[in-house]
N, C-alpha and C positions, 0 to 999 in steps of 0.2 A: 822589521815588519813581521817577522815570524813569531816573535815573542809578544807582540801586541795583539790584544783581543779586539776584534771588530765589534762595534756597537751600532745599533740601528738608530742613530740620532743625527740631526742635521746641524745642531749648534756647536758640535765639537769637531775640531780639526783633527783628522786622522791621516795616517800615512798610506792608507789604501787608495787605489785608483777609484775614480768616480763610477766606473762600471763593474766594480768588484761584487761578486756574488758568493757569499759564504756557503759551505756545504749544508749547513742547517737552515738555509733560507726558507725552504718549503717543508720543513719537518712538521709543522703544525697544520698543514693543509689536510682537510678532510673532504673526501669525495663522496657525494651521495649520502650525506650524514642523516638525512630524513627518509632515506629509501627503506621501504618495508616490503620484504619479499612475501609473496602469496603462493600458497600451494594450489594445485589444480582443484582439489575438492573444496578449498575455501572459495575460489572464484565461482565454482558451480553453485555453492550455497548462496553466494551473494547475488547470483543471477536468478535464483529461484523466485523471489517475489515479483520480478518483472515478468517472467514467463507465466507465473500463476495469474497475475493480474490480466494479462492479455488473453489467456485462456478463459478467464471469468467473463470477459466481454463477449467472446465468441460463443460461450455457452448460453449467455443471455440472449444473444441474437438468434441462435438456433431455437431456443425456447419460444421466442417471439414468432418466428416463422411457423413453427408447429401449431401454435395457438391460432395464428391467422389462417392457416390452411385447415383448421379444425381436425387436426390429427392428435391433439392433446387436450384432454378434458381440463378446463380451467379449475374445476373444483379439486382435482387431484393436485394441481400446482399450489392451491391455497393450503391444503393439508400438508404438503411437503414443506412449504415455507414455515408454517406453524411448528412442524416437527423440528426443522432446522434451528429455529429460534429456541425452542424448548431444550434442545440438545446443546446449543452453543452457549447459552447463558450460564448453565452450571459449570461448563468447562472454563469459561472466562473467570468465574468466581474462584474456582480451584487454582487457576494460574495466579491470580492476584494474591490469594492466601499463601501460596508457596513462595512467591517472590517476597512478600512481607516477612515471612518466617526466615527465609534464607538470609536476608540482609537486615533482619532485626528492626524492622520498621513498625511504627505504631499505625495500624490501619483502622480507619473508622468503620464501624459495622454498617453493612449495607441494609437499607430498608427494602426488603424484597416485596412487601405489599405495595409500596409506592412504585416499584419497577413494574409490577404486574398491572397496576392501575394505569400507568402511563402507556404500557403496551396495548391495553384494551382501548384506551382513548385513541391512540394512533390507528388501531385496526378499524374502529368505527368511523374515524375521520376519512380514511381512505375509501371505506365502503360508501360513505355519503357523497364523496366527491367524484366517484367513478362516473356518474352520468354527465357531470360537467366536463371532466377530462375527455370523455368520448367525443364530445362535440367541440372541443377546444380549437381544433385546426380543421374544422369542416370546410372552410372557404379556402384552404391552402392546398395546392397541388401535391400529389404524392412525391413527385421528383424533388420538390423543395423539402419535404419531410425527410426523405432519405439523405439528402445532402446535409441538412441541419443536424440530424442525429449522428451522421458520420463525423462531422466536425466536432461535435460535443464529446463523442467517445474518444476521438484522437486527443482532444484537450484533456480529458480525464486520464488517459494513459500517460500523457507527457508531464503533468504536474502532480501525479500521485506520489505519495510519500513512500519510497522504497527503502528508507534508511532503517538501520537496526538500532533501536533505542537502547539506552543503558538500563539494564533491568533494576539496578539499585536505586534509580531515581524515577519517581512517577512523573510522566510528562503528558501534557494535554496534546490533543491533535493539533498539528501545525496549520497555518493559514492555507498553504498549498493543498494540504490534505482535505480541508473543508471545501475548498473550491473544486477540487477533483470530485468529491462526492456530489456537490451541487450540479456539476456538469453531467455526471452519469444519471442522476435523477431527472434532470431536465431532458436528456436524450430519451430516457424511458417514458416520460410523459408524452413527448411528441410521437413516439412509436405506438404507445398505448392508444392514442387517439385514432389510430387506423384499425383497431380491432372491431369485430362485428357487434359485440354486446357488452353490457355493463359488467357482468361477472368476469369476462375475459380481461377487461381493463383493470378491474380490482385485483385479479389474480396476478397479472403481470406487474403491477405497481407494488404489491406486497412482496413479490419475489425480488423486485429491484431494490427495495429497502433492505431486505435481508442480505442480498448479494453485494450491494455497493456501499451501504451505510454501516452495517453491523459486522459483516465478515472481515473487512479490512482492519477494523479495530482489534478483533480477536487475533487475526494473523500477525499484526504488529507486535502483540504481546507474546505470541508463541514462537517468534523467530529464534529465541535463545533456548528453546526446548526441543526443537524438531530438526536439528542439523542432520542426524542420520536419516530421518525420514525424507528430508529435502534431497539428499544425495540419492536415495533409493528411487524417488519419483523421477528425478532428472535422468538417471540411468535408464529407468523403465521407458520414459518417453523417448529417449535417444534411440534405444533399440527398437522401440515400437514404430518409429518413423523411418 
């Protein structure tokens, strides 16, 4: 038996006992072959979009309270939203160009005139619908409004897209991301209906569109460019609290 080599077959009669286990029986075993270790800073960077999204919701709620209590001029918020869009759009264009050049992709030229025209139309549409949104929930109690907006914001946070996209492949927004944006905008509408005047409703809705519809798209594309910034912000917030 010592000169005979054991084979892992059932059809061949061998001189080994039935319970024989050769020394090489588990030599091909691989434990945790798909395990991918993460460093501390990598985990911090991956948690940043979640923390940032939650902070965005609370910033919006704080802005709503200040407008409702008339401690914030809604016209100032309108100009701040316009400035944020005017600053964010060129940044998004620069990021798209850099990604296309880095991965040697053929990128279609952007029609900036069409973008400006669409932005102006959206601006005018919000302005014209502000009186309607102000009276949208006039017959609903405030307690129901607070509960509904809370549920919608929780839904927005739960189904938001926190994944890090592959920069070499252009990807459209996922279905969950679109539903998350719709939930946030719906919550903003019901909250805006509790504001005292039309200009306040318009200012809050314009701010909501910039904060919940446009900024997540920009953040999604910036995740591969701001890792050091993510770490610095997380460390800053950690020591700040």
